[in-house]
N, C-alpha and C positions, 0 to 999 in steps of 0.2 A: 624420427624424433631423436635428438641428441640426448644421451642419458646422463650428462653431467649436471650437477646441482647448481641452480642459479640463485635460489633463496634457501637459507637455512634459518628456521625460527627455533630459538632455543630458550626454553624455560620462561616464556613470557607471562608476566603477571600484571594486572591493572586493577586498581581500586577506585571507586567513586564513593567517598565517605565510608560508610560501614559496609557497602556492597562490594563484594569481590567479583568483578566482571570477568577476569581471566585469572587462571591459577595454574601456572607451570605448563603452559601449552608449548609443545615442541613437534615439529615435522619439517620435512624438506620438500622442495618443489624442483623438478628437473626442467632444464631449458626446453622451451617449446611445448610443454605440457599444458593441458587444460584440466585444472583441478577444481572439482566442485567442493565448496565448503558448506556442509549441511548442519543444521541444528535448529532447535526451537528459537523463537524470539527470546532474547535474554541469555542465549547460550554463549554469546561473546563473539559471534562472527563479525559483525560490523565493527565492534571495538578493535578486534585484531587487525582488520583491514585498515582502520584509521591510524593505527600505530604504524603499520607497514607503509602507509602513504604520507606520513608526516603530519597528520591532523592532530594526533595526540603525541606529545613529546616526552611525557613523564611516564615511565613504566619500568618494571623489573625485567631482567633477562637480556638477551642479545639477539640481534638480527645480523646475518651475514648475506651480502650480495656478491656473487662471484668469488666466494671464499674470503672476503674482506669484511670485518665488523663495520657496521654503520650505525650512526646515531643521528637521526634527522632532527633539525631544529625547526622545521616547518615544511609545508607542502612543496615549496620551491626547491629545497634540498632533495626531496624525494624525486621530483621531476628531473632534476639534474642527474640523478642516478638512474633515470629511465623508468620510473614508476609513476603510473597515473591511475586515478580512481574515478569511476563513474558511480556516483551515489544513487541509492534508490530514489530519494527525493531530489530531483534535478536542481542544479544550482546555477541556472542561467539568469542573467540580468535581463528581465523581459523588456525593458525600455531601450535596450541597445540592439544594434543590428546583429545578425548571425556572425558576420565577420569579426565585429568588435568583441563578441563573446569568445570566439575561438582564440583570438590573440590578446585577450585581456591581460594587461600588465606586461605584455611582450610585443607590443605593436611595432611593426617594421618602420624604420626611419629612412628618409631620403638623405642626400648628401648635405643638406642644410640642417639636419637634425630634426626636421618636422615629420610628423606622423604621415606615412605614405598610405593613404586610404585605398588607392587604386591597387597597389601591390598586395595589400592585405585582402582585398576582395577577390583578386585573381587567384591568390593562393588558397583562399577559403573555398572558392568555387571548385578548384582542382581537387581539394580534399573531399568535398561533398560528392563530386562526380564519382570518385573512387569508391564511395560508399553507396552508390546507386540512389543518391538523393538529388532530385532535380530542383530544389528550392534555390532562390536567388539569395546570395549572401548579404544583400542589402536589406532584406526583409527584417522586421523587428522579431526578435526571438519569441516574444510573447504572443505573436500572431500564429505560431506554428502548432500543428498537432503534436501530441505527446511523442508519437513515434519519430517524427522528424526532429524534435528537441533531443531525443535520445541519440540520434545520429550526429547532431551538432556536438554533443558531449564527447562522442567517440572521435569526431574530427579534431576536437580540442586536444584529446590525448595523442592523436597521431601527429599533431603539429609540434609536439615536444619530443617526437621520436621515441615514444614509450616502448620499452622492451618488455615491460611487465605491466599488464593491464588488469585492474581489479574491477569487476562488474558486480554491483550489488543489486539484486532483483531487477535486472534490466528489462524484463518483459511484463512487469506487474500491471502496466496500463496500456499494453499494445494490442492491436487487433491481430487476427491470425496472419494476415498478409504482411503486417509489419514484423511479426515474429519470424516469419519465413525469410524476410529480407535481412533481419538481424543475424539469423543463422548463416546466411551466405557471407555476410560481412565477417563474421567470426571465422569462417573457413578461410577467407582471404588473409586475415590477420595471422592465422596459424601457418599458412603457407610461407609467410614472410619470417616465421620463426618467433612470433610474439608469444610470450608465456601469459596465460590467462588464469586468474583466480576468479571463480564464478560462484556467487552466492545465489541460491534459489530454493524456494520451497516446493517447486513443481518437479515431481519425480520424473515426468516424461522428458523434461529439459535436461535434467541431470544425467539421465541414462542415454539420451540422444547425443549429448555434446562431450561429456567428460571422459578422460582417460583414467582418472583416479578420484576417489571420494574420501574426503576427510570429514569426520563427524565430531562435533563439539557438543557437550551437554553441561549446563550449569557452569560455564567458564572453564571446563576441563576438556582435554583431549581424550576422546573415547576410542577411535580407531581410524586407520587409513588403509584402504584396500583398492585394488584395481576394480573399476566399475563392472567389468564383465564377470567378476567373481561374486557379485552381490545381487540381491533382488530388491525392488522397492520396499517390500515389507520389512526386510532385514534392516535397510537404512532407517526406516521410520521407527522401528523398535530400538535401534541404537540411539536415535535422537531423543526419544521420550522415555526410554528405560523400561518400556512395557509394550505389550501389544495393544493397539488402539481398538482391537476387536472386543477387548474386555470392558471398554468404557460404556457405562449405562447412562443414557440421556434421560432416564426416568419415564414414567408412563405418560401417555397423551391424555389430557383432560377432555371432558365433554364440551361440545360447542355450546356457547351460551347465547345471549341475546344479540340481535343485530346492532353493531356499533356504527358502521359506516356504509353508506350507499352512494354510489357515483352513477350519474346518468348522463350520457351524451357528452362526456368531457372532451374538449378540443383545445388545441393551443396553436395559434398562428405562427408562421415562420416567414416574416416579411423578407422579400428579396430572394427567396429560394424558389426554384422551379416547382417544387412540390407544394409549397404554400402553407404547409402545416407540419408541426412536430408531433402532434397528437390529433387523432380524429375519431370521434364517436366511441369513446371508451366507457364501458359500463361494467360495474361489478358490485358485490356486497362483501363486507367483512364482519365476522362474528367474534364475540368475546371468546378467548381461549383458542383462537385459530391463527395459524401462520399461512398467509397467502403469499406464495412465491411468484415473482415476476421474472420471466425468462425472455430472452431475445438477444440477438446479436448486437455488437457495438453500433450505436446510432439508431437502435429500435425505438428509443423513447423512454427507457426505464427510469433514468434519473429525472427527466422532464416530468414524468408522471408524479413522482414523489414531490418534486419542487412545486408543482401545481397544487397539490393537496396541502402543502405547507405554506403557501402564500409567498413562495420565493422565486417564482418564474418571472422572467423579464416582461413577457406579455401577459395580459389578463386572460385567464382561461375562460372558455365558454362551457355551458352545461350546468349541471346541478350537483351539489355535494350536500349530503345529509349526515349529520353526526348525532347519534342517539335520537333520530327522528326530527331533529331541528335542522333547517336549511342554513348552511353557512357559506360564506364566500370570502375566505381570508385573502386580503390583499398585501399582507405583510406577515412575516413569521411571528411577530408579537401577537397578532390576532389568532393565529393558529394555536400557539402555545396556550393562550387564555381559554380556547375552546377545548383543549385536551389532546392536541396532536404534537408529536415530537419527531424530529428528524436527525438521525446520525448520518452525516454526509459521507460521500465516497472518498473525498480528498481529505485525509486526516490532517496533513500538514497545513494546508492553506485554509481549510474551512472548519477544522475540528479543534485541535489543541491551540492554546495560547502559550507560545514558547517562553514568553517573559514571566509567566506566572507559575507558581508552584502547583503541586498535585492537588492540595486542598482547594485552592482558588479555582482551578480548572473544573473541579467537581461542583463547587457551590455557585458558580458564576451566574447562572440563570435564575437563582432563587434567593439572591442576597436581600431582596426587598422584604422577604418573609423572615429574615434572620436578625431583624432590628430589635434593640431593646430601647424603647423610646425613639429618639431621632437618630441614634447611633447604631452602627453594626455591632452585633454581639459576637465577639470572638468565640465564645463558648458554644453558641448555637451553630456557628459555622463549622467549628471543629467536630461537634457531635454529628452534624449532617455528613461531613466528609468521611468521618470514621465509620458511620453506618454503611456507606456505600463501599468503602474499602473492605469491610467485613462481609457484606452481602455478596459482592462480586468477586471476592478473593483476589483483590488487586495486590500484586507484589510490589511493595514500595518501601523505601527507607524512611517512611513517615510522610505526613501531610505537607511538611515544609520542603520536601525533596523537589528538585527540579523535575518538571514533567518530561524533560528531554532525557533524564536518567533512566526512564522506564522503557521497557521493550515495547514494540509496536502493539502487541496484544494487550498489554496492561494500559497503554495509552488509550486504546479503544475502549477498554472497560471503564476508564475514567469518564469518557464522553458518554457512554451508556448511563453511567451513574448520574452524571449531570442532568440528563433528561428524565431519569426516573424520579429525581427530586421534584420535578414539576408535576408529578402525579398524572401522567397522561392516560388517556383511554386507548389511544392508537399510537403505536410506535412504528416509525418508518425507518428501515435499515437499508441503506444504499451500499451494496457490496461490502458488508461489514467486516469480512475476513480478508480483504485485500492486503497483501503484504504481511499476513499473519501465519505463523507456522502451524503444523498439524496438531500439536498438543494444545496450543491456545485456541485453535479453531474448535476443538472438541469442547473446551471450557465455554466458549461463546455459544455453541449450540445448546449446551446444557442450561446456560443462563436464559436463552430465548425460550426454551421449553418451560422453565420454572416461571417466567413472566407470564406466559400463556396460561399456565395453571392458576396464576393469581388473578386472571380475568382480563388481561390485556389482549387487544387484537394487534397482530404484528404483520406488517407488509415488508417483505425482504426481497431485494434484487441480488443477483449474483451472476457472474460470468462463468461460474463453474456449475455445470449441470448436476454432478453428483451431490453438490451442496444443496441445490434447490430440491432435489428428490429426497434428501435426508431430512430437511427441515419442514417441508411444506405439507399442509393438509390439502390444499388445492394449488394448482399452478396455472397462472394466466400467461399466455404467450403473446408478445408484441412483435410485429414485423413492420418496419418503416412507419412507426407511429400509429399503426392500427392493431386492434385486438383480433388475433386470428384463431385463438383456441382457449378453452378453459377445461382443465382436466382435474378430476378428483385424484386423491392420493393413489387409489387403486388403479386408475386408468393411466397415470403418467408414466412414461418411459423416456429414456434419452432419445430413442428413434422418433417417437411421436413429437416430442418437443422440438427437435431439430427440423423435422419436416414442417411443422407449423411456423417456425422461426424463419424459414427460408422460402 
């Protein structure tokens, strides 16, 4: 690794209205390094990377590349300087081909000035092969798995000859095999001398990949150290300013009455060799209980929750009883009326409404009950939003603030608040802490515990086994759409769950 500085970040500050997202952040990055940028949601990591990549152009302080001050007026300026960013929420145009996405705005032209689709496809295929990706560049981007979409984003970065690559939570939605492939790609990029700034909440990734760790907290620089000189616990304590061992999630309440009973639940999978996404699922859920759903990617966790919420594409078979009454929701509206709520896995596409403010994102599902005569009562809506901001400790610059100004953890709390206003009996949480930092995770855990103590029944899925074990009173394991085990809290271990899941 060459030891000279390629990026110098000096005294960077950034405000969003009254919120100071960054405050005097300074550090250097050496050529060819992989530096992990760690911090809680809201620490300023993504904001800093968006400044570096030209997404945000108004800020305090200076950035130097190769010793020269730069001030980008947009992402094209940053790309011309050799900087490319792969956002946590992928930015592909799903209706365009893979090749068109890779060269969007930079399409090759033939000698007549016309777009040269063949040249574009050949070059795109070349880039994808280099990344161990066998997809055809003529495919629509929206038809790809998330892991392949991630590689298309990397191919896009390589197509502009990026010397500096920013990766924001690149493995948050990848399978284990896709993560292993991404690691190999990163190793290849580093062999070429690419400098990588890597944002991740996963300590195993940070310690596996990085040379150095930079920690931010509340928009401020806290420390930078060589990775080999730190432990995961030290990094976490720097991120949150305290030891997470001291966090008390509160007592577990007593199990109450039976809320939900599922018998022989099945879900067809037309056109697939297996023929089903779910088969013969049965379980019970009680008031005050957290039922964890564990399983590998593709096991059917999300499909199970969607079936209970009336959101599955196919009509499920079997029987669902809520408080002793048989229900068969064919649409989310029917499930909501019965007392079931779902916080989806994909916060960006299926959770937040980006054009709406914080208050409206919270009140959206209960506006009908906030009328004063035929008109919506602004006061009732404000009171409802404020009650959830207070109850869930949502950090926001007010109900009128943009939902996009909030950290991922606080956006997730807004979605939880939206569903709590519907007064559900059963709350379904699909991987609720995906893309959420360790501190915000602990807050969400505590919220889940409090909701159970108030009498809700909660079903939670997670791809992280420690999370399932921390939260759950019982754990149900799925494997390829079938129920393979049910463990009590006392019986459940990582080894037993993995065995049942595989």
